[in-house]
C-alpha positions, -999 to +999 in steps of 0.1 A: +000+001+002+013+034-011+016+055+019+016+084-002-015+077-019-044+091-003-072+060+000-099+078-023-071+076-050-068+040-047-095+011-061-119-001-038-141-029-042-170-039-019-190-076-017-217-083+009-247-106+009-261-097-024-224-107-042-228-140-021-211-137+009-231-155+037-238-125+061-225-091+063-208-093+096-173-104+086-152-113+117-116-126+104-098-129+070-070-151+061-059-166+026-045-199+024-014-211+004-037-220-029-045-183-029-083-186-016-098-160+006-110-172+036-139-150+051-156-156+086-190-143+093-214-144+121-235-171+103-211-193+082-175-197+065-169-181+033-141-191+008-135-163-021-116-169-054-116-136-065-152-141-084-176-160-062-182-174-028-185-208-019-203-211+013-194-237+044-220-240+071-232-269+091-254-286+064-225-289+042-199-292+064-213-311+096-200-290+118-208-252+135-192-228+112-204-196+127-191-168+151-156-180+140-134-150+153-098-162+142-086-173+111-050-188+101-038-206+074-006-228+077+023-236+055+010-269+045-023-256+032-042-265+056-067-238+070-073-231+111-106-216+128-110-207+161-144-194+182-164-202+208-164-239+202-129-240+199-108-248+169-117-260+139-095-270+109-096-274+073-077-298+050-080-324+020-115-308+014-126-317+052-135-298+080-128-311+116-137-298+147-111-303+174-129-287+204-111-274+236-116-236+251-130-205+230-102-197+206-097-157+204-068-154+178-042-183+161-005-175+151+021-198+138+041-213+166+073-214+149+070-247+134+041-243+111+017-253+136-011-232+152-006-215+185-041-207+201-049-179+224-081-195+243-101-182+272-080-201+296-044-194+280-024-209+257-025-241+239-010-259+207-024-287+183-008-321+189-018-349+170-054-337+163-057-328+198-058-296+217-027-294+243-028-264+268+009-248+274+015-246+313+035-209+310+009-186+304-018-183+330-051-166+327-072-157+295-053-148+265-072-123+238-049-115+212-013-129+197+015-112+176+047-130+164+078-110+156+107-131+146+114-155+177+094-136+202+058-142+210+036-112+223+003-119+242-021-094+251-046-104+279-066-084+306-049-052+317-015-071+306+009-079+279+032-106+279+066-114+260+075-148+251+102-168+237+084-190+205+115-214+211+102-220+244+067-220+246+059-237+280+080-211+298+066-183+319+063-152+298+074-118+308+048-096+312+042-058+314+009-051+338-013-019+325-014+008+351-050+018+369-081+001+354-072-028+336-086-035+301-089-062+278-062-061+251-079-074+220-052-064+194-014-063+188+005-051+159+043-041+158+059-015+135+091+001+137+079+024+163+072-005+187+042-024+198+009-011+193-020-024+216-055-021+205-079-023+237-116-015+247-107+015+264-084+029+228-056+024+217-022+021+237+016+014+229+045+000+250+071+022+261+098+003+275+083-012+308+048+008+309+016+012+285+007+040+276-016+060+254-009+058+217-012+101+213-020+101+177-049+121+185-082+122+170-096+104+201-082+071+195-066+072+233-102+066+242-120+051+216-125+013+215-101-003+188-120-031+169-087-041+144-053-035+136-027-041+113+010-026+103+012-034+063+040-042+041+050-002+036+048+002+079+018+020+080-004+014+110-041+006+100-065+011+130-103+000+130-128+016+152-169+018+152-169+054+141-140+057+112-107+040+098-073+054+105-038+052+090-009+061+106+021+065+083+056+051+091+066+089+085+048+102+107+007+118+108-027+100+115-048+098+082-084+096+090-103+080+061-130+099+050-168+086+055-173+090+016-142+071+008-156+040+020-190+041+035-207+058+068-190+047+097-176+014+082-166-001+115-138-024+102-133-052+126-113-072+107-080-062+089-061-085+063-029-077+038-028-104+016+001-121-006-001-092-036-004-065-010-040-058-012-058-044+019-088-066+030-116-047+054-141-070+071-168-047+084-197-052+113-221-036+093-210-033+054-197-066+045-161-070+028-141-045+010-106-042-006-087-016-011-056-017-037-032+008-052-028-010-081-013+010-112-036+039-113-040+074-103-072+093-101-072+134-098-106+147-088-126+170-071-113+157-036-076+165-047-091+201-054-102+198-090-125+226-101-149+202-117-148+164-117-160+159-154-126+161-176-128+167-216-091+169-221-059+165-210-026+182-220+013+184-213+020+219-204+058+213-215+072+216-176+062+181-161+026+196-153-005+184-170-032+206-177-068+192-173-097+209-191-129+205-172-165+212-178-157+245-156-124+254-168-088+243-170-065+231-143-031+223-135-013+194-118+022+193-109+025+156-095+011+164-060-012+195-063-042+210-084-042+247-090-067+268-111-053+278-146-081+294-163-118+296-150-146+290-173-155+326-172-122+333-191-133+311-219-160+311-248-176+286-231-169+272-196-165+237-211-126+232-219-136+205-244-104+204-262-066+213-254-034+220-278-005+241-275+013+255-311+052+261-319+047+296-304+035+281-268+002+296-270-025+273-257-057+267-274-090+263-257-117+248-275-151+245-258-188+237-266-189+270-280-158+284-295-123+286-291-099+310-270-061+312-269-039+325-245-003+335-245+015+338-212-019+338-192-034+368-213-064+360-240-048+365-273-081+350-296-079+366-330-112+382-339-117+362-365-121+329-348-153+342-335-174+330-359-167+293-345-184+306-314-216+291-325-201+252-327-184+229-302-143+222-313-133+189-311-098+188-323-074+219-327-041+204-349-010+225-356-002+211-393+030+234-398+038+265-380+013+289-372-009+266-396-035+256-372-067+233-382-096+233-363-123+200-361-158+214-350-192+201-350-198+220-381-170+214-407-133+215-410-115+249-405-084+263-412-066+297-396-037+302-415-020+335-425-045+354-400-076+344-419-100+314-413-113+293-441-135+262-444-117+237-457-147+214-463-178+236-476-211+226-488-205+193-467-234+188-439-250+161-416-225+135-401-198+141-425-196+177-416-189+165-376-151+165-373-138+145-345-102+137-351-075+156-374-044+132-384-014+142-405-006+114-425+023+130-447+030+161-467-003+178-482-021+145-468-044+150-439-070+121-427-099+135-409-122+111-389-160+123-390-192+112-381-191+095-414-164+078-416-126+086-427-122+115-452-088+126-467-077+161-479-053+163-503-043+185-534-069+212-518-100+187-520-114+164-498-124+127-509-132+093-495-101+068-496-109+033-511-098+017-481-122+038-458-154+024-475-164+000-448-163+029-424-189+048-443-216+059-416-195+051-390-186+076-364-145+078-363-134+091-329-098+083-332-067+081-356-035+074-350+000+061-361+002+023-344+036+013-360+058+018-392+029+012-422+003+010-397-028+032-389-052+030-364-088+041-367-107+044-338-147+043-339-177+050-315-196+017-321-174-005-346-145-012-326-107-007-341-096-005-376-062-008-388-051-001-422-019-015-437-012-016-474-044+000-483-064-027-465-084-022-437-093-048-409-116-045-382-117-060-349-148-058-321-166-072-297-173-104-317-134-111-316-131-105-279-128-068-274-146-054-238-166-029-264-172-019-297-166+021-286-131+033-287-125+062-277-087+069-274-058+050-288-017+051-278+010+031-283+038+027-253+065+000-255+047-024-279+010-023-265-017-005-276-036+012-247-073+017-257-100+043-238-135+033-240-170+034-222-161-002-210-128+012-191-090+016-205-077-017-217-045-028-236-029-054-254+002-063-276+002-048-310+017-084-321-020-099-309-040-074-330-052-090-362-040-077-393-054-069-428-052-102-448-046-124-412-065-154-403-094-148-382-088-151-346-102-141-311-082-113-288-081-112-248-074-078-236-066-068-202-087-044-186-065-019-166-089+009-152-123+021-150-140-012-155-180-012-145-182-038-116-208-045-095-188-046-066-166-014-072-169+015-049-150+041-070-169+031-099-165+056-128-166+051-162-135+056-186-131+071-208-150+102-218-159+111-254-138+111-288-118+140-296-080+152-300-070+154-262-089+127-248-056+110-236-020+122-230+013+097-228+042+108-204+070+084-205+053+050-195+022+066-181-009+075-198-035+102-187-075+094-195-100+124-195-129+106-171-163+116-159-146+116-123-114+133-131-082+126-149-071+089-143-032+081-145-019+046-153+015+038-145+020+011-176+055+003-155+035-014-128+008-033-150+028-063-160+017-093-173-011-113-154-003-148-145-030-172-149-043-192-119-041-229-116-074-243-122-089-264-093-111-287-089-139-285-060-161-317-065-181-339-087-219-342-083-240-375-087-274-378-075-280-349-056-243-355-036-213-339-035-180-360-038-145-345-032-121-339-059-105-373-064-109-403-088-142-414-091-163-444-101-199-444-115-220-473-109-252-485-121-280-456-124-284-422-140-250-415-160-258-376-151-228-356-132-221-321-126-180-312-123-177-278-097-141-262-105-127-226-099-091-205-098-081-187-070-074-152-086-078-120-065-060-093-090-081-074-116-097-091-143-121-119-148-111-152-150-123-177-181-120-210-183-116-242-209-124-281-202-124-313-218-134-349-209-110-368-228-127-399-243-159-380-247-150-346-261-129-342-293-117-309-285-114-282-254-145-268-245-147-227-237-170-222-210-160-185-201-166-175-164-186-204-158-175-226-136-201-258-133-199-283-165-228-309-170-228-347-187-255-369-192-261-401-201-224-408-204-215-441-221-193-467-202-151-461-201-127-445-186-124-408-190-104-375-180-114-341-170-092-315-175-097-278-168-076-246-174-081-208-162-069-178-179-068-140-170-076-115-197-039-101-208-024-134-199+002-152-225-017-182-220-032-206-195-023-217-162-019-252-149-046-276-155-063-295-128-075-333-135-099-356-123-103-393-133-139-409-144-147-443-144-181-448-158-189-489-150-206-508-177-241-523-167-241-560-167-254-561-202-231-541-216-204-562-204-179-578-234-186-614-214-222-611-212-225-598-247-199-627-261-219-653-241-252-641-258-236-647-291-223-682-284-257-695-270-275-680-297-252-696-320-254-733-301-291-727-302-290-724-340-265-754-341-286-776-324-316-769-339-304-773-372-285-808-359-322-821-347-338-813-378-311-830-397-315-861-379-350-861-378-353-856-418-328-886-423-347-908-399-379-899-419-362-904-451-348-942-440-379-952-424-408-936-447-395-931-484-429-942-496-443-909-479-418-886-493-448-861-501-462-863-468-430-857-453-422-826-481-455-809-468-443-813-433-405-804-439-429-769-457-445-763-421-408-766-408-396-741-433-423-718-425-423-714-389-385-709-393-396-680-413-420-669-386-396-672-361-367-652-381-392-625-385-401-629-346-363-623-337-360-591-362-392-576-348-374-580-310-340-569-325-361-533-333-384-532-308-376-523-269-387-550-250-402-531-218-423-506-234-432-523-265-418-493-286-395-490-312-357-487-303-329-468-310-317-491-336-350-493-355-353-454-356-321-446-368-323-472-397-356-451-405-338-421-411-326-419-440-358-426-458-378-400-439-355-375-447-353-389-484-391-381-486-386-344-481-406-320-456-400-311-420-392-333-395-397-328-359-372-344-334-386-343-300-368-355-269-385-363-240-370-369-203-386-382-174-383-358-142-364-373-113-373-405-121-347-422-101-366-410-071-395-437-084-369-467-084-353-453-047-389-451-038-409-477-051-384-503-065-372-509-101-402-530-107-427-499-104-403-483-122-404-505-153-444-506-150-440-464-152-420-467-185-448-489-196-474-468-189-455-438-206-447-456-238-483-465-241-493-429-238-470-421-263-479-448-287-513-439-282-510-404-292-487-411-322-498-405-356-495-429-382-464-411-400-446-408-367-418-429-354-418-432-311-388-449-296-371-454-265-340-436-264-323-451-232-335-451-195-360-426-187-356-411-223-377-412-253-375-401-289-400-390-315-396-382-352-426-360-366-432-360-401-446-329-421-448-309-395-436-269-390-420-255-355-454-244-344-470-280-348-441-293-331-444-271-303-483-279-297-473-316-299-447-310-272-468-294-252-498-316-256-473-345-245-460-326-215-496-320-206-508-357-207-480-371-189-480-344-159-518-352-159-515-395-159-517-413-127-490-439-120-501-469-101-473-472-074-480-508-065-489-503-034-527-494-041-516-456-044-506-433-071-475-415-086-477-382-107-447-374-131-434-345-151-414-345-181-388-321-198-392-318-236-364-307-257-369-304-298-356-293-329-366-293-367-350-307-398-337-296-422-314-270-405-298-258-440-312-265-475-280-287-480-288-307-453-294-345-455-290-373-433-254-361-426-271-330-408-293-350-389-270-353-361-271-317-357-305-317-351-303-346-327-279-320-308-302-288-310-331-311-298-306-322-266-295-287-261-330-277-260-339-304-235-310-293-211-326-257-213-359-274-202-348-290-174-325-258-166-359-238-168-369-258-138-381-289-158-417-295-165-412-275-196-410-280-231-381-258-249-374-260-283-344-247-305-347-240-341-331-224-370-344-194-386-322-191-415-298-219-431-268-227-413-235-229-427-216-263-434-192-250-406-216-244-379-230-281-389-200-298-385-186-280-351-204-288-314-231-263-312-224-255-274-190-229-280-212-216-309-246-215-294-245-178-282-231-164-314-257-183-334-283-172-309-271-134-310-270-134-347-308-149-352-300-179-370-312-199-340-342-192-316-356-205-287-394-217-288-414-219-258-452-222-252-469-189-247-477-186-209 
């Protein structure tokens, strides 16, 4: 934490119950070896990965996790908690309550094991038991380890103990006068600080004296203490938060910098130097210096709404606000030009010419100053009606001015318009860029124009920008020209070719206000924040299509941000300023400075698998065997990342997924109807702006085959069938031989008998064929029959509805009533579906409790009506429970429609099946007992049909090529 930076200029984030915190009163904070943050509250314990909270309460852990007032993470990865119920340990995915006296504080005993301050003294943990230490007597309220010295806060005294001999008698210093509880300890270069119920104290030799810092701290109850790595002492009280700098001086943090009376009762500095504050009434806060410095009204700026920034040539920054021009010298802000000195108070544009004159463009005209005096030529008064967007010196005393009503030139004491006759959006000039001798590019509300040879034309490469609001034109490198737009992203022009990159390719927004290059990186200010990316990763004209992952560096619009102000502010000439390795942006809350040297490259965090969920139960991250029953699982994963920027994931189930699947920020993946086999789940995490993915986490999953899926059973069945056939043929042959030898005279009669045997054999073969295509339980057709009919159905032309039905919570029927009742329910459903089937339809049992219907010659509305009717029929049906009672079931239905393309044939049928399956998952996600359709509204490309739909689903929905269908309420 930079001691020179006021807290209001830092990044401040806030989380409360709305963001997933179990409860608003935070009691303790710590960080484990993996990087997760652990937060204790009055009702439950939470783990924070930087994005989401995982809550651990009695229902999920089996132990009491409320009112834990102490937390400490040991070097081995275990986390220890203390409270009224004693000590609680977390390790290996499990919580263990060890009991003991109430615990007030936990520190490292010196060997990586916890030392406990309890209501009865000091204690250690040995072999899973809490063991009291004999040296210290009386209640221990606080602990602090400084090197080999252990400090113990008690009632009316503070004691010192050598941590190498914890069983020895401590050396204590008693409090003079009334004894108070010493509940917090901190140590800085100034000595030992004591937080008591009666105020802040310090140890002066052999005496406990008042701290003497002022602001009433000597008599105010101390709720928390912390000395950060910069040596600053942070003091939390119920009325306010204070910071005592190592160099001296006490800073009271203003209420509007955090919250009114924040009541900070837990302070913790994480491994990255972030300060975490747990409050009694407001939840959790994080303070972070980061790489930004905001100069706003708190620093003395005349107006927080900043339009322009400009260097004055002497190391200072001129800041144009909505009320004039101020100067920032690195520490202080002072006024330079009040709004009354300008043609309009808003300093919309700032520029300095070669003679040192300051040009101030406003929302109504331009003013020129030299040596603090206004020297505006009278001829410029004709611009007083228009907004000045850019002032650019093309050559000495040759000033070009972009306005809301055209492009003007001030030269040789005369003002002339360079684009006479231009009107509408093309007359709104936002940016002027010198491209070469006698050649200037002009960004307008209607794309890019080129001024050359005394006339204005549109270059051929800029044709795609026609109708686009161009906000910035800048050189990105040799032969590279960058074009910023209001709503179409970034354009890169090279060799007369233009390549656009926008939100669809991974940009945070299609809006671009400013562009600057520092050290090979492109920095962009937009209404979604300031972000950067390497120029080498920016798609160039002629290159293959690719995705980008820029790194947000400031002003992101997060729901958790307290100092939440958009960056950046409007398009024009001086919306950003590069000073060495720093860049300034104009924002609606002051001027924002980004120190690019401190950014670094984000390191992607290691992924971690939390658990695997099956049949309503959670299992730890370990090899998992999936036995008989439903083959549906959910895998929960995460990645600890407390830095700036969202974490994205990708995963793959080896043996099932053919390639990596992008999950975005989603932290759960679902698999249903897995086939038997050995699989390995892999997941990796990345952060925007990083070079790749972090270390992967893996999980082995073994799906055991059902008895009839085992190769031995299948081989035995084939052998038995062959043996039966062999015996049958042998018996027949012997019978014929005996009849021929014994009754040769009755050949005709025996020939007739032989014909009867042949007919029976034909009938038997037909029955076997029918059995191979019929589900024995439901008497419906099976999957083999349905798939064999697909080519004929599709060749007939017309639309074919594909409808998947899955019984909701069917496993509960088997678990509650037995498989015999479950089988009867399936037979009843089969009868319902068979009764509802049209003559042209095919109804089949797809597997388990899932059925699949092919509906011929139907449109989307027809499929939707049939699906809704079937859902209602099943929901209204009463199934017998075998005990004289009844069972009511619901179902979820997903459907799609073939063809997806006029070029589609049987090869595209798999894609229709996949869309119906996706729709079924959505129906379950909608709460089950629902029907949902996913149909194509336009032809899908061959590439779309040949790729899995999950990664491209959102894009196809957004483009309108796919749409959801649901019944009207």
